[in-house]
N, C-alpha and C positions, 0 to 999 in steps of 0.2 A: 762652327761649319757658317759655307756661306750658308744661302735660303734654297739656290735654285745649285744640282747638280746635274752636271748634258751629257745623261748616257749614248754614248758613240755610233753610229748608223753606220755602214756603208757597206760591200761587196767585198773592197779589196782595199789595200791598204791605204790606195792616191785617193781612194775615197774617202776611205773614212780620217789620214790625217785633212785631210780640203773641209769635212766636214767641220775635226776641232779644231783649223785652224782661226775659221770663219768664226764660230762660237764662243773663243778664247780675245781675239778681233773686236768682237762685241761686249767682253765685260762679263765673261762668264768666270768665273774661281774657281769651279769646280768643278773634273772630267772625272767619269769612271769611261775605261776604256773598255770596251764590246764586242770580237772579232770571233762569235762562234763559228765561220767559217772558214779561217787562216790557217794551217800547217803551225807547228809550230816555231819553225825554223822563222815565218813568215810573221805569227803575233811578236818573237826575242824582238821582229827588227822598228816591226812597230813600237812596239811596248818602250822602247829603247830613244823613239825619235819624238816620238808623245811627249814622255817626257822630260826631254832637253826643250822641246814647246813649251808645258808647262812655268819649267823651271822661268826658262827669260818671261815668259808672264807675269809671275809670279803664280799662275797655279796652284790648289792640291792636286794631287797627281794620285788615282786606286786604279787595280787591276779586275777587272771582273772573274771571277772560279778562283783564281791562278795563285791559290800567297807564294810558293818558288819562283814564277812570272817573277813577283812583286819583290822582293827579295831583290832579284837577280837585275832590278835595272829599276829601283833605288826609289821605287816607287812612293806612297806617303802610302801607301795601304792598299786593304785589298773588301771585295765585296761576296759575302759565299752567299751564297743558294739549303736554298736547305737540303738539300741533296750531294752539295759539295763537299770541300776538307769541315773538316771539327773547328771549329772556332777554338778551343782549345789547341788545337796543334798549328796552325796556323800564331794563335798565337804563337807561342814557344819559337818557331822561324822567321815572326818577327819580330818581335819582340814588344815592349809595351806604351815603344814612342809612337807608335805607328796606327794608324786608322784600320776598325775592321767594320765591316759595317755587316750588319744582317738579312735577308728579307725573309718577311712572313707574313702571311694570311694567313690567320684565328689568334684568338686574345693568347692562347694558348699556345702559335707560337711566339707570339711577341713575349709573354714570364720566358717561357724556352730562350731565348734570344738575349732576353735581359741577365738571365741562370750563366751564361753561360761566360756573358763580358763585352757584349758588343756595345761599339762608341754610340751607334744610331743606328735607327730598324730602315730601311724601304719595304713600306707596308702595301700589298697591292692584290692581284689589279684592281684600280676606282674604277676604270666605266672599260670598257672593249680592246685591243692593242693590235696589231700585228706585226707588232715589235717583235712581238715574243714570242713561242710554237707553242707551249703546251702551256699553257694557260689557269691559271689556281682562277675560283669559281670567284664572281666578280660582287665587293660590297658593296661600291654605291655610295653614299654620299652617309647613311642612316647604318649601315655599316664600322663607314669610319667614328661618325659621331658612336655610339653605344660603343667602340673597345677607347675612345681616348678617355669615356668615359669613365668608365669603368678600371681604370689607371689610374688616376685621379682617386681613385674613388679609395681604390687603395695602398695609394701615395709611394705610384711607381713612375719613377722619375729619367728619362729616357728622348731624347730627338727619333719622332717620327718623323720620313719624311712619303710623301704618300709618290705613289708613280702607274702608271696604268692609264693610257691612253684620255689622259687631264686637257682641257681644253682651259684658256683665260679664262671659260664665267663658269667656269665652274670655284674657281681658287676663292674668292669671299666667301663660300660658306667650310668650303676647306679650314680656308685659314684659319673662320672659328668657331670651328674646329676644336683647335689647341694643336694643330701640325704644324714644325719648326717650317716645313720648306717642303721642294718637293724634289721626285725625280723624273728629268722629263727628254725625253728623242726626236721624236716625229716636230712633235708644237718649234725644236728649236729648230733644227734639221728646213722642214716646209720651208722658213717663216720667208721673209720678203728683206725682212727689214727685223732680223736678227737683235741687234743691240736695244729698236726699242722695244720687242717681241721681253727682253729681259728686263730690263726695266721697270715695264707691266707689271713681273710678276713679284718684282722686290713692290711695289707699291700695296699694291694687292695684301699680299703676303700683309707686308709692314703694321697700314695699315685694319689689319683686327687686332695690334699691341698697344 
């Protein structure tokens, strides 16, 4: 999996597509479609368009929250929150070849996700973010360090992606904690030079290995 996942932003399908296209143009290889405000039909049309875009760029495409939509549109997988459809149910619908990611906020959440058979975990939030309305307790760097150390001591191996209010300045310390990558939204949406930002993220994450 890529080290950088872009979680899409935009109030409308048009805005979502603009951001996603710009990020793909800049070299991002992994898109998570997150559109909370759109209706079911609107979301399906958007997902079909994003799948075609990602296919053209050779990028991985996953859908936030909706395994049925991921199945119907031929997405590469789905990302599930703690209160979403059970991982086992999504796996039965999507099959073993698809990616299933899961949100976690505590060590208990992480271990639950491992037991459920997630392919990766989005652990956060790292810091305050306006992207998500109902924010779980903020972890901060110490939270990541503590949890990654505990997982390492227990011999638990699963890719952990940091998420939530991450800036470029945060990346060296986060990378040193042992994360596999980051899931970002505003950091890329607001960037004036998205290609440079993606390159910097990859460099800062890679240099710790």
